[in-house]
C-alpha positions as CSV (number, residue, x, y, z in Angstrom):
1,M,4.4,-6.6,8.0
2,M,2.2,-4.1,6.7
3,Q,-1.3,-3.4,7.2
4,I,-3.5,-1.0,4.9
5,R,-6.3,1.1,6.0
6,R,-8.4,2.3,2.6
7,A,-9.9,5.5,3.1
8,R,-13.2,4.1,1.5
9,D,-13.4,1.5,4.1
10,R,-13.1,3.9,7.2
11,G,-16.3,4.4,9.2
12,H,-18.1,7.5,8.1
13,A,-21.1,9.8,9.4
14,D,-22.2,13.0,7.7
15,H,-24.1,15.1,10.3
16,G,-24.9,18.0,8.1
17,W,-22.4,20.5,9.9
18,L,-19.8,17.4,10.7
19,D,-18.6,15.2,7.8
20,T,-16.3,12.7,9.5
21,Y,-14.3,9.9,8.6
22,H,-13.0,7.1,11.6
23,T,-9.9,5.0,11.0
24,F,-10.7,3.2,14.2
25,S,-13.9,2.6,16.2
26,F,-15.2,5.9,17.2
27,A,-19.1,7.3,18.4
28,S,-21.5,4.9,16.4
29,Y,-18.9,3.4,14.0
30,Q,-17.6,0.3,16.1
31,D,-15.8,-2.6,14.4
32,P,-13.7,-5.1,16.8
33,R,-11.3,-5.5,13.8
34,H,-10.2,-1.6,14.0
35,M,-10.0,-0.4,17.5
36,R,-6.8,1.1,18.0
37,F,-3.0,0.4,16.6
38,R,-0.4,0.5,19.8
39,A,-1.2,3.7,21.3
40,L,-3.2,5.2,18.5
41,R,-6.7,5.0,19.6
42,V,-8.4,7.7,17.3
43,M,-7.9,9.1,13.8
44,N,-10.7,11.3,12.7
45,E,-10.4,13.1,9.3
46,D,-13.2,15.8,9.8
47,V,-14.7,18.4,7.5
48,V,-16.6,21.1,9.9
49,A,-19.4,23.4,7.9
50,P,-19.0,27.1,8.5
51,G,-20.3,28.7,11.7
52,Q,-20.4,25.1,13.2
53,G,-18.3,23.3,15.7
54,F,-18.3,20.8,18.5
55,G,-19.8,22.2,21.8
56,T,-18.1,21.9,25.1
57,H,-17.5,18.5,26.1
58,P,-15.1,16.6,28.6
59,H,-11.9,14.4,28.0
60,H,-9.9,12.7,30.6
61,D,-6.7,10.6,30.3
62,M,-6.0,11.1,26.5
63,E,-3.3,12.8,24.6
64,I,-4.9,14.8,21.6
65,V,-3.4,16.3,18.7
66,T,-5.3,18.2,16.2
67,Y,-3.6,19.2,12.7
68,V,-5.9,21.7,10.5
69,L,-5.2,21.3,6.9
70,S,-7.5,24.0,5.5
71,G,-9.6,26.9,7.2
72,A,-9.3,27.5,10.8
73,L,-10.6,26.2,14.2
74,E,-11.0,28.1,17.2
75,H,-10.3,26.4,20.5
76,R,-11.3,27.5,24.2
77,D,-10.9,25.0,27.4
78,S,-11.3,24.9,30.9
79,M,-7.6,25.7,31.4
80,G,-8.5,29.3,30.3
81,N,-6.7,28.6,26.7
82,G,-8.4,30.2,23.7
83,Q,-6.7,30.1,20.3
84,V,-7.3,29.6,16.5
85,L,-5.6,26.9,14.9
86,R,-4.7,27.3,11.0
87,P,-3.0,25.4,8.5
88,G,0.5,24.3,9.4
89,E,-0.2,24.6,13.2
90,F,-0.2,21.6,15.7
91,Q,-2.3,21.8,18.5
92,R,-1.4,19.1,21.8
93,M,-3.9,18.8,24.6
94,S,-3.4,16.3,27.6
95,A,-6.6,15.7,29.1
96,G,-5.1,13.9,32.1
97,T,-7.2,14.5,35.0
98,G,-9.9,16.0,33.2
99,I,-10.7,19.3,30.9
100,T,-13.6,20.7,29.1
101,H,-13.2,22.3,25.8
102,S,-15.0,23.2,22.6
103,E,-13.8,23.6,18.8
104,F,-15.7,25.8,16.5
105,N,-15.1,27.0,12.8
106,P,-15.3,30.8,13.3
107,S,-15.6,31.3,9.2
108,A,-18.8,32.5,7.9
109,T,-18.3,30.9,4.4
110,E,-15.2,28.3,4.3
111,P,-15.4,24.8,6.1
112,V,-12.5,23.7,8.2
113,H,-10.7,20.6,7.0
114,L,-9.0,19.0,10.1
115,Y,-7.4,15.7,11.7
116,Q,-7.9,14.9,15.3
117,I,-5.9,12.1,17.0
118,W,-6.0,10.8,20.0
119,L,-3.2,8.7,21.8
120,F,-3.2,6.7,25.1
121,P,-0.8,8.6,27.6
122,E,1.8,6.7,29.3
123,R,0.1,6.9,32.8
124,K,-3.3,8.2,34.0
125,G,-4.0,11.2,36.3
126,I,-1.6,13.9,34.3
127,E,-1.9,17.5,35.0
128,P,-3.8,18.9,31.8
129,S,-1.7,21.1,29.6
130,Y,-1.9,22.6,26.3
131,E,0.5,23.6,23.6
132,Q,0.2,25.0,20.0
133,K,2.9,25.5,17.7
134,Q,3.7,26.4,13.9
135,F,6.2,24.3,11.7
136,P,6.6,26.3,8.7
137,A,6.7,24.5,5.3
138,A,10.3,25.0,4.6
139,E,10.9,22.6,7.7
140,R,9.1,19.7,6.4
141,H,9.5,20.2,2.5
142,N,11.0,17.1,1.1
143,R,12.0,15.8,4.6
144,W,10.7,14.5,7.9
145,R,9.8,17.3,10.6
146,L,9.7,16.1,14.6
147,V,6.3,17.6,15.1
148,A,5.5,15.7,18.7
149,S,7.5,13.7,21.0
150,R,8.0,12.5,24.5
151,D,10.9,14.7,25.3
152,A,9.9,17.7,22.9
153,Q,13.2,17.2,21.1
154,D,13.7,19.7,18.2
155,G,11.0,22.3,19.5
156,S,8.2,19.5,18.9
157,L,5.2,19.3,21.2
158,R,5.6,17.3,24.2
159,I,3.3,14.6,24.4
160,H,3.0,11.9,27.4
161,Q,3.9,8.9,25.4
162,D,6.5,6.8,24.0
163,A,5.8,8.1,20.4
164,R,7.3,10.2,17.9
165,I,5.1,11.9,15.1
166,Y,6.6,13.5,11.9
167,L,5.1,15.3,9.2
168,A,6.6,15.7,5.5
169,N,5.5,17.2,2.4
170,L,6.8,15.8,-0.5
171,A,7.0,17.1,-4.1
172,A,6.4,14.5,-6.9
173,G,9.2,12.2,-7.3
174,H,10.9,13.0,-4.1
175,S,11.3,10.1,-1.5
176,V,12.0,10.1,2.5
177,D,12.9,7.1,4.6
178,H,12.6,6.3,8.0
179,T,14.5,3.5,10.3
180,L,12.2,1.6,12.9
181,A,14.1,0.2,15.7
182,A,13.4,-3.5,16.1
183,D,10.8,-3.2,18.8
184,R,9.0,-0.3,17.4
185,H,6.1,0.0,15.1
186,A,4.5,2.7,12.8
187,W,1.7,4.5,11.0
188,L,1.5,6.2,8.3
189,Q,-1.1,8.5,7.3
190,V,-1.5,10.3,3.7
191,L,-3.2,13.9,4.5
192,R,-2.8,14.7,0.5
193,G,-1.7,13.3,-2.7
194,R,-0.4,9.9,-3.7
195,V,2.5,8.2,-2.3
196,T,3.9,4.4,-2.3
197,L,5.3,3.2,1.0
198,S,7.9,0.4,0.4
199,G,6.3,-0.3,-3.0
200,V,2.6,-0.6,-1.9
201,L,0.6,2.7,-3.3
202,L,-1.3,4.9,-1.0
203,D,-3.8,7.7,-1.7
204,T,-5.2,10.5,0.0
205,S,-6.4,9.4,3.4
206,D,-5.1,5.9,3.2
207,G,-3.1,4.9,6.3
208,A,-0.6,1.8,6.9
209,A,0.4,0.2,10.0
210,V,3.7,-1.2,9.7
211,S,5.5,-3.7,12.1
212,D,8.7,-6.2,11.6
213,Q,10.2,-4.0,9.4
214,A,13.3,-2.0,9.6
215,L,13.2,0.5,6.5
216,L,9.8,2.7,5.7
217,A,10.7,3.9,1.9
218,V,8.3,6.7,0.9
219,R,8.0,8.1,-2.5
220,A,5.8,10.7,-3.6
221,E,4.1,9.8,-7.0
222,Q,2.2,13.5,-6.9
223,D,2.7,16.0,-4.4
224,A,1.8,14.9,-1.2
225,E,1.6,15.6,2.8
226,I,2.0,12.8,4.9
227,M,2.0,12.3,8.7
228,L,4.1,9.3,10.5
229,F,3.9,7.8,14.0
230,D,6.6,6.1,15.5
231,L,5.3,3.5,18.3
232,A,6.2,1.7,21.0
């Protein structure tokens, strides 16, 4: 079974400094038909204007993964971390018992385009922690690169949830497959370009939820970047 979430149907808010799209209910956008998918709670696509950002605010009991498509994002938090996230880098923050943080676009001229993803943790009260890693383009060219997992396999980020996150950059005409175990589910998000998923056309910013389907076959109809979530 496959459910398509078209980019045009997502929630949207333009705050001037922030242009944001919500795959699932978030902030003022609330739709009971789109609250979450398995442990995946938030899939926000954000464009932050130059010199703007999210002021210091709290989180708790959430696994937060951030990926920058273009530009740069400066991160500061109550654990003492202060780093800049650039394209090709992933950030994982386990909010656990509670943290505060801010995210800021340090450029005076260039917007930053990013995805912010939240997953429910496997349990509450985890000790807060932070990771940031670069995954070179060569490791994800026309193949899946594991970027986050429960056991930090293959140098991936460690997330406190039974989930695996993959990234792939596909040249037009190339394909990648992923096999789902019988009790697993998947979410595919098209970050850039156009692909077919088991024959269904997906454009930039479209998503798809998949259950009860053993094989996911993804083909790039044009150069594309895709993110796949393998979920319990």
